[in-house]
N, CA, C and O of each residue as an XYZ file, in Angstrom:
356
protein
N      18.043     16.003     68.223
C      18.200     14.850     67.353
C      17.224     13.744     67.738
O      16.645     13.076     66.881
N      17.055     13.566     69.049
C      16.143     12.536     69.539
C      14.708     12.900     69.175
O      13.905     12.024     68.853
N      14.384     14.200     69.226
C      13.026     14.631     68.859
C      12.745     14.362     67.386
O      11.639     13.955     67.030
N      13.731     14.584     66.534
C      13.561     14.341     65.106
C      13.358     12.841     64.860
O      12.502     12.442     64.071
N      14.148     12.032     65.537
C      14.018     10.587     65.388
C      12.672     10.098     65.922
O      12.040      9.232     65.317
N      12.239     10.648     67.041
C      10.932     10.274     67.577
C       9.803     10.672     66.632
O       8.857      9.910     66.435
N       9.901     11.853     66.054
C       8.878     12.286     65.091
C       8.883     11.395     63.854
O       7.824     11.035     63.341
N      10.060     11.043     63.379
C      10.171     10.189     62.202
C       9.555      8.814     62.474
O       8.814      8.304     61.634
N       9.839      8.213     63.606
C       9.276      6.920     63.982
C       7.770      7.031     64.159
O       7.038      6.119     63.775
N       7.298      8.118     64.727
C       5.866      8.321     64.920
C       5.150      8.417     63.568
O       4.067      7.860     63.396
N       5.746      9.110     62.633
C       5.140      9.225     61.295
C       5.094      7.854     60.626
O       4.070      7.486     60.051
N       6.169      7.106     60.691
C       6.199      5.774     60.079
C       5.174      4.857     60.731
O       4.455      4.140     60.035
N       5.098      4.872     62.050
C       4.126      4.025     62.745
C       2.695      4.428     62.417
O       1.832      3.562     62.274
N       2.431      5.700     62.297
C       1.069      6.135     61.969
C       0.699      5.719     60.549
O      -0.438      5.321     60.295
N       1.649      5.807     59.628
C       1.380      5.371     58.256
C       1.154      3.872     58.216
O       0.234      3.398     57.549
N       1.984      3.122     58.923
C       1.859      1.667     58.952
C       0.547      1.255     59.627
O      -0.061      0.262     59.227
N       0.113      1.984     60.620
C      -1.111      1.638     61.326
C      -2.360      2.096     60.569
O      -3.378      1.404     60.582
N      -2.288      3.241     59.919
C      -3.473      3.792     59.270
C      -3.719      3.221     57.872
O      -4.868      3.153     57.435
N      -2.688      2.817     57.176
C      -2.861      2.310     55.813
C      -3.773      1.087     55.753
O      -4.681      1.074     54.922
N      -3.590      0.068     56.578
C      -4.522     -1.066     56.520
C      -5.962     -0.682     56.846
O      -6.900     -1.253     56.290
N      -6.139      0.290     57.750
C      -7.491      0.727     58.095
C      -8.143      1.394     56.884
O      -9.298      1.102     56.576
N      -7.433      2.277     56.197
C      -7.978      2.926     55.004
C      -8.287      1.909     53.922
O      -9.337      1.980     53.283
N      -7.384      0.964     53.710
C      -7.621     -0.057     52.690
C      -8.820     -0.924     53.036
O      -9.596     -1.289     52.152
N      -8.981     -1.258     54.310
C     -10.129     -2.052     54.739
C     -11.434     -1.286     54.521
O     -12.422     -1.872     54.079
N     -11.452     -0.007     54.820
C     -12.646      0.809     54.596
C     -12.975      0.874     53.108
O     -14.143      0.785     52.730
N     -11.967      1.026     52.268
C     -12.197      1.070     50.820
C     -12.758     -0.252     50.334
O     -13.705     -0.268     49.548
N     -12.189     -1.365     50.790
C     -12.686     -2.681     50.365
C     -14.117     -2.925     50.834
O     -14.923     -3.493     50.097
N     -14.432     -2.504     52.038
C     -15.796     -2.686     52.553
C     -16.779     -1.862     51.735
O     -17.862     -2.343     51.400
N     -16.417     -0.639     51.412
C     -17.312      0.207     50.617
C     -17.497     -0.335     49.212
O     -18.600     -0.262     48.669
N     -16.465     -0.868     48.620
C     -16.592     -1.414     47.260
C     -17.395     -2.705     47.239
O     -18.058     -3.001     46.245
N     -17.348     -3.472     48.313
C     -18.092     -4.730     48.331
C     -19.592     -4.481     48.448
O     -20.387     -5.350     48.091
N     -19.990     -3.322     48.937
C     -21.403     -2.999     49.066
C     -22.034     -2.571     47.738
O     -23.259     -2.585     47.610
N     -21.231     -2.199     46.764
C     -21.740     -1.729     45.481
C     -22.284     -2.919     44.696
O     -21.597     -3.926     44.530
N     -23.516     -2.798     44.215
C     -24.128     -3.854     43.411
C     -23.635     -3.725     41.976
O     -23.567     -2.626     41.426
N     -23.291     -4.866     41.375
C     -22.755     -4.828     40.022
C     -23.857     -4.588     39.000
O     -23.650     -3.831     38.053
N     -25.023     -5.212     39.163
C     -26.139     -4.979     38.261
C     -25.898     -5.490     36.856
O     -26.456     -4.944     35.904
N     -25.079     -6.526     36.697
C     -24.806     -7.060     35.376
C     -25.997     -7.873     34.897
O     -26.520     -8.724     35.616
N     -26.411     -7.596     33.675
C     -27.558     -8.282     33.085
C     -27.162     -9.706     32.703
O     -26.122     -9.893     32.070
N     -27.954    -10.714     33.064
C     -27.617    -12.097     32.712
C     -27.540    -12.331     31.204
O     -26.810    -13.212     30.751
N     -28.281    -11.556     30.432
C     -28.217    -11.728     28.975
C     -26.851    -11.307     28.438
O     -26.353    -11.887     27.473
N     -26.253    -10.304     29.060
C     -24.914     -9.875     28.649
C     -23.904    -10.965     28.968
O     -23.014    -11.249     28.167
N     -24.041    -11.570     30.132
C     -23.144    -12.658     30.517
C     -23.286    -13.826     29.547
O     -22.289    -14.412     29.124
N     -24.539    -14.166     29.191
C     -24.785    -15.259     28.242
C     -24.171    -14.933     26.877
O     -23.591    -15.808     26.234
N     -24.295    -13.693     26.441
C     -23.719    -13.285     25.158
C     -22.189    -13.392     25.197
O     -21.576    -13.841     24.228
N     -21.583    -12.989     26.292
C     -20.127    -13.095     26.413
C     -19.676    -14.552     26.425
O     -18.651    -14.888     25.833
N     -20.439    -15.425     27.097
C     -20.097    -16.844     27.098
C     -20.206    -17.433     25.698
O     -19.376    -18.251     25.299
N     -21.228    -17.021     24.949
C     -21.368    -17.495     23.570
C     -20.207    -17.018     22.703
O     -19.709    -17.761     21.857
N     -19.782    -15.778     22.917
C     -18.640    -15.261     22.157
C     -17.376    -16.039     22.513
O     -16.556    -16.323     21.640
N     -17.213    -16.385     23.792
C     -16.055    -17.183     24.212
C     -16.058    -18.543     23.537
O     -15.019    -19.020     23.080
N     -17.246    -19.175     23.473
C     -17.344    -20.477     22.816
C     -17.016    -20.367     21.333
O     -16.351    -21.242     20.778
N     -17.478    -19.295     20.688
C     -17.182    -19.087     19.270
C     -15.688    -18.900     19.047
O     -15.112    -19.477     18.125
N     -15.069    -18.094     19.892
C     -13.623    -17.863     19.773
C     -12.864    -19.168     19.989
O     -11.909    -19.460     19.269
N     -13.288    -19.955     20.982
C     -12.602    -21.223     21.257
C     -12.748    -22.186     20.088
O     -11.779    -22.845     19.711
N     -13.937    -22.282     19.507
C     -14.117    -23.209     18.382
C     -13.339    -22.733     17.157
O     -12.749    -23.550     16.451
N     -13.328    -21.417     16.889
C     -12.542    -20.901     15.765
C     -11.052    -21.164     15.967
O     -10.347    -21.515     15.022
N     -10.578    -20.995     17.192
C      -9.172    -21.253     17.484
C      -8.847    -22.727     17.297
O      -7.805    -23.064     16.735
N      -9.726    -23.609     17.760
C      -9.500    -25.044     17.588
C      -9.479    -25.428     16.107
O      -8.651    -26.237     15.688
N     -10.385    -24.853     15.317
C     -10.386    -25.134     13.874
C      -9.098    -24.660     13.213
O      -8.529    -25.363     12.377
N      -8.639    -23.468     13.587
C      -7.400    -22.945     13.016
C      -6.214    -23.825     13.409
O      -5.337    -24.086     12.586
N      -6.183    -24.282     14.657
C      -5.090    -25.149     15.095
C      -5.127    -26.499     14.373
O      -4.080    -27.064     14.059
N      -6.322    -27.011     14.113
C      -6.435    -28.251     13.343
C      -5.893    -28.068     11.932
O      -5.204    -28.944     11.410
N      -6.202    -26.933     11.313
C      -5.698    -26.666      9.966
C      -4.184    -26.542      9.963
O      -3.515    -27.067      9.073
N      -3.646    -25.852     10.953
C      -2.185    -25.700     11.040
C      -1.537    -27.059     11.250
O      -0.505    -27.354     10.649
N      -2.130    -27.883     12.093
C      -1.588    -29.213     12.348
C      -1.598    -30.054     11.078
O      -0.629    -30.755     10.784
N      -2.692    -29.983     10.328
C      -2.768    -30.742      9.072
C      -1.714    -30.263      8.079
O      -1.085    -31.080      7.405
N      -1.518    -28.968      7.982
C      -0.509    -28.434      7.054
C       0.899    -28.834      7.490
O       1.744    -29.138      6.649
N       1.156    -28.836      8.806
C       2.473    -29.252      9.279
C       2.724    -30.737      8.999
O       3.834    -31.130      8.640
N       1.683    -31.553      9.166
C       1.844    -32.975      8.848
C       2.105    -33.165      7.357
O       2.921    -34.004      6.976
N       1.420    -32.391      6.507
C       1.650    -32.462      5.070
C       3.071    -32.009      4.742
O       3.739    -32.604      3.897
N       3.523    -30.962      5.410
C       4.874    -30.456      5.189
C       5.914    -31.496      5.602
O       6.903    -31.701      4.898
N       5.692    -32.150      6.739
C       6.617    -33.195      7.180
C       6.634    -34.361      6.192
O       7.690    -34.935      5.929
N       5.484    -34.707      5.651
C       5.419    -35.785      4.661
C       6.171    -35.409      3.396
O       6.874    -36.242      2.823
N       6.032    -34.162      2.951
C       6.762    -33.719      1.754
C       8.264    -33.708      1.991
O       9.035    -34.067      1.100
N       8.684    -33.301      3.178
C      10.122    -33.315      3.494
C      10.637    -34.755      3.507
O      11.729    -35.030      3.012
N       9.850    -35.671      4.073
C      10.263    -37.078      4.088
C      10.368    -37.619      2.661
O      11.291    -38.375      2.360
N       9.435    -37.243      1.777
C       9.509    -37.661      0.376
C      10.756    -37.106     -0.298
O      11.415    -37.812     -1.061
N      11.082    -35.849     -0.023
C      12.288    -35.258     -0.618
C      13.547    -35.943     -0.111
O      14.497    -36.125     -0.872
N      13.570    -36.318      1.140
C      14.733    -37.018      1.669
C      14.865    -38.404      1.053
O      15.976    -38.892      0.847
N      13.732    -39.041      0.759
C      13.771    -40.349      0.101
C      14.272    -40.233     -1.333
O      14.906    -41.156     -1.844
N      13.994    -39.108     -1.985
C      14.401    -38.914     -3.374
C      15.850    -38.449     -3.508
O      16.372    -38.378     -4.620
N      16.484    -38.142     -2.427
C      17.847    -37.630     -2.453
C      18.780    -38.716     -3.003
O      18.743    -39.867     -2.570
N      19.589    -38.330     -3.938
C      20.560    -39.265     -4.524
C      21.955    -38.709     -4.356
O      22.148    -37.508     -4.169
N      22.904    -39.586     -4.426
C      24.288    -39.127     -4.320
C      24.966    -39.306     -5.673
O      24.722    -40.285     -6.379
N      25.809    -38.359     -6.021
C      26.558    -38.385     -7.276
C      27.871    -39.094     -7.012
O      28.615    -38.705     -6.111
N      28.174    -40.154     -7.804
C      29.368    -40.938     -7.549
C      30.431    -40.772     -8.637
O      31.534    -41.299     -8.494
N      30.132    -40.068     -9.695
C      31.067    -40.004    -10.823
C      32.202    -39.046    -10.651
O      33.130    -39.094    -11.459
N      32.215    -38.185     -9.677
C      33.251    -37.162     -9.583
C      34.312    -37.471     -8.539
O      35.196    -36.644     -8.314
N      34.259    -38.586     -7.919
C      35.293    -38.912     -6.933
C      36.567    -39.347     -7.630
O      36.496    -39.957     -8.697
N      37.712    -39.060     -7.076
C      38.992    -39.467     -7.675
C      39.569    -40.621     -6.948
O      40.643    -41.102     -7.307
């Protein structure tokens, strides 16, 4: 029983000790790889981001204007609301 427990602890300790070493080796190897990204591609992506941001801002402005118009129409309808007084007893 003691041998089984010793083997189990040894396996756990070896996994705990070896896992960070393997991960460190993987990270070191990946950091050496050159990305080789073309600056023109980066510039094109930034331009697309700016276009998306401006289109989103324009759409939000339109939605805001429509909501303000809707609120104004609701306020007008509330002002036009009348009460009927002829049916009370």
